[in-house]
C-alpha positions in Angstrom: -11.3 5.2 0.8 -8.4 7.6 0.4 -10.4 10.5 1.0 -11.8 9.0 4.2 -8.2 8.5 5.2 -7.5 12.2 4.7 -10.6 13.1 6.7 -9.2 10.9 9.7 -6.1 12.8 9.4 -7.8 16.0 9.7 -9.9 15.0 12.5 -6.9 13.7 14.5 -5.2 17.1 14.2 -8.3 19.1 14.9 -8.8 17.0 18.1 -5.3 17.3 19.1 -5.3 21.1 18.6 -8.5 21.5 20.6 -7.1 19.5 23.5 -4.1 21.4 23.7 -6.0 24.7 23.4 -8.5 23.7 26.1 -5.8 22.5 28.3 -3.9 25.9 27.9 -7.1 27.8 28.9 -7.6 25.7 32.0 -10.9 24.4 30.7 -9.8 20.8 30.5 -6.8 18.8 32.2 -6.3 16.1 29.5 -2.8 14.6 29.7 -1.6 13.8 26.3 1.7 12.7 27.6 0.2 9.4 29.4 2.4 6.4 29.8 3.0 5.1 26.2 1.9 8.1 24.5 4.9 7.7 21.9 3.1 4.5 20.6 0.3 6.6 18.9 3.1 7.4 16.4 2.7 3.8 15.5 -1.0 3.3 16.1 -2.4 6.4 14.4 -0.6 6.2 11.0 -1.2 2.3 10.6 -5.1 2.8 11.5 -5.4 5.6 9.0 -3.3 3.6 6.5 -5.8 0.9 6.6 -8.3 3.5 4.7 -5.7 5.0 2.6 -3.3 2.4 1.2 -3.8 -0.4 -1.3 -1.6 -2.8 0.7 -2.8 -3.3 4.2 -0.6 -6.1 5.7 2.2 -3.7 7.1 -0.5 -1.5 8.5 -2.3 -4.4 10.4 1.1 -5.6 11.8 2.0 -2.1 12.9 -1.4 -1.5 14.5 -1.1 -4.8 16.4 2.4 -4.1 17.5 1.6 -0.5 18.4 -1.5 -1.5 20.6 0.6 -4.2 22.4 3.4 -1.7 23.2 0.7 0.6 24.5 -0.8 -2.0 26.7 2.8 -3.0 27.9 3.5 0.7 28.8 0.3 0.8 30.7 1.3 -2.2 32.7 -1.5 -4.5 31.2 1.0 -6.9 29.8 4.6 -7.6 30.4 7.3 -6.9 28.0 8.1 -10.8 28.1 4.6 -11.5 26.9 4.9 -8.7 24.2 8.1 -10.4 22.7 6.5 -13.8 22.6 3.4 -12.3 20.6 5.4 -10.6 17.9 5.8 -13.6 15.6 2.2 -14.8 16.0 0.9 -11.3 15.2 2.8 -11.2 12.0 1.6 -14.3 10.8 -1.9 -13.7 11.7 -1.9 -10.3 9.9 -0.3 -11.8 6.8 -3.0 -14.7 6.8 -5.9 -12.2 7.3 -4.5 -10.0 4.6 -4.4 -12.8 2.1 -7.9 -14.1 3.0 -9.7 -10.7 2.6 -7.7 -9.7 -0.4 -8.6 -13.1 -2.0 -12.2 -12.2 -1.4 -12.4 -8.6 -2.3 -10.1 -8.7 -5.3 -11.8 -11.7 -7.0 -13.4 -9.7 -9.6 -10.1 -8.2 -10.7 -8.4 -11.5 -10.7 -10.8 -13.0 -13.1 -10.4 -9.7 -15.3 -6.7 -10.3 -15.2 -7.3 -13.8 -16.5 -9.4 -12.8 -19.3 -7.0 -9.9 -20.3 -3.8 -12.0 -19.8 -1.8 -12.4 -23.2 1.0 -14.9 -23.8 4.5 -13.8 -24.6 4.3 -10.5 -22.6 7.6 -8.4 -22.8 9.7 -9.1 -19.6 11.9 -6.5 -18.0 14.1 -7.5 -15.1 16.5 -5.6 -12.9 18.8 -7.6 -10.5 21.2 -5.5 -8.6 20.7 -2.9 -11.4 18.3 -0.4 -12.9 16.4 -0.7 -16.1 14.3 2.2 -17.6 11.8 1.4 -20.3 10.1 4.1 -22.3 7.1 3.1 -24.8 6.7 6.4 -26.3 4.9 6.1 -29.5 4.6 2.4 -29.2 1.6 0.1 -28.9 1.6 -1.3 -25.3 0.6 -5.0 -25.1 1.4 -5.7 -21.4 4.4 -6.5 -19.3 6.3 -8.5 -16.8 8.3 -6.3 -14.5 10.8 -7.7 -11.9 13.0 -5.8 -9.7 15.4 -7.9 -7.2 17.5 -5.7 -5.2 17.3 -3.1 -8.1 14.8 -0.8 -9.8 12.6 -0.9 -12.8 11.0 2.4 -14.5 8.3 1.8 -16.9 7.2 5.0 -18.8 3.8 4.6 -20.5 3.0 8.3 -20.7 3.4 8.3 -24.5 2.2 4.8 -25.2 -0.8 3.8 -27.4 -3.5 1.6 -25.9 -6.1 -0.2 -28.1 -7.7 -2.3 -25.4 -7.1 -3.4 -21.7 -3.7 -4.6 -20.8 -2.2 -6.4 -17.7 1.1 -5.6 -15.9 2.7 -8.2 -13.6 5.1 -6.4 -11.1 7.2 -8.1 -8.6 9.4 -6.0 -6.4 11.8 -8.1 -3.9 14.0 -5.9 -1.9 13.7 -3.4 -5.0 11.3 -0.9 -6.5 9.2 -0.6 -9.5 7.7 2.7 -10.9 5.0 2.6 -13.5 4.0 5.9 -15.2 0.7 5.8 -17.1 -1.1 8.3 -19.3 -4.1 10.4 -18.2 -6.6 8.6 -20.5 -6.5 5.1 -19.1 -7.9 3.7 -15.9 -5.8 1.7 -13.3 -7.0 -1.4 -11.2 -4.6 -3.0 -8.8 -4.4 -6.5 -7.2 -1.5 -6.6 -4.7 0.0 -9.0 -2.3 2.8 -7.6 -0.2 4.8 -8.6 2.9 6.7 -5.8 4.5 6.3 -3.8 1.4 3.7 -1.7 -0.4 1.8 -0.9 -3.6 0.9 2.7 -4.1 -1.6 3.8 -6.7 -2.3 7.4 -7.2 -4.2 7.2 -10.5 -7.8 8.5 -10.0 -9.5 8.3 -13.5 -12.9 7.2 -13.2 -13.8 7.3 -16.9 -15.2 3.8 -17.9 -14.8 4.4 -21.7 -11.2 4.2 -21.7 -8.8 1.3 -21.6 -7.9 -0.2 -18.2 -4.4 -1.2 -17.0 -4.7 -4.3 -14.6 -1.7 -4.4 -12.2 -1.0 -7.6 -10.6 1.7 -6.7 -8.0 3.7 -8.2 -5.3 6.1 -6.4 -2.9 8.4 -8.3 -0.5 10.5 -5.6 1.4 10.0 -3.5 -1.7 7.5 -1.1 -3.4 5.5 -0.6 -6.6 4.5 2.9 -7.3 1.8 3.7 -10.0 1.4 7.2 -11.2 
């Protein structure tokens, strides 16, 4: 899906370049500065983000708001109607996100339950920062919480004998998880005005997997 998102970005810029070039040559007369053209800076990134990002709630909300702003700029709806629709749009987008994530991530949820171990090490940063380096140690899973703060978990030099699970919660804060190259990462996320980003792309099924159960509320979780 991430590669498809990159393809969409490429096609967008190719189309934009062709339109500008053809207009300059007098072959076409497409007005790219139509009423509400600026809303494309909201609509296009949010639309492509649906294919690139793990967390889609923010993109759904942005896409809906951008589309209504465009309709308002085109005179299709009034600004008063737009203001009345903002709150319902946010709630609908959050509801849809929760429903579809529950269906699509059910396999990961069951795996997390089976991998889960009791008495996981917990690391919490509240209005502070905490850095944890597991170099040379056996990693057995962790609970990470960042509330108006930041947590960094470095697993690059850690040892993995089997699949492990990490619970990560970022509330007005940030969590960064660095993993070694010889593991897979699978993510289950639930975020509201936040995001979970996973750039690990290992596809080797013969290595341990780290399952990350993440939530971000006005915060972010980065896995790399």
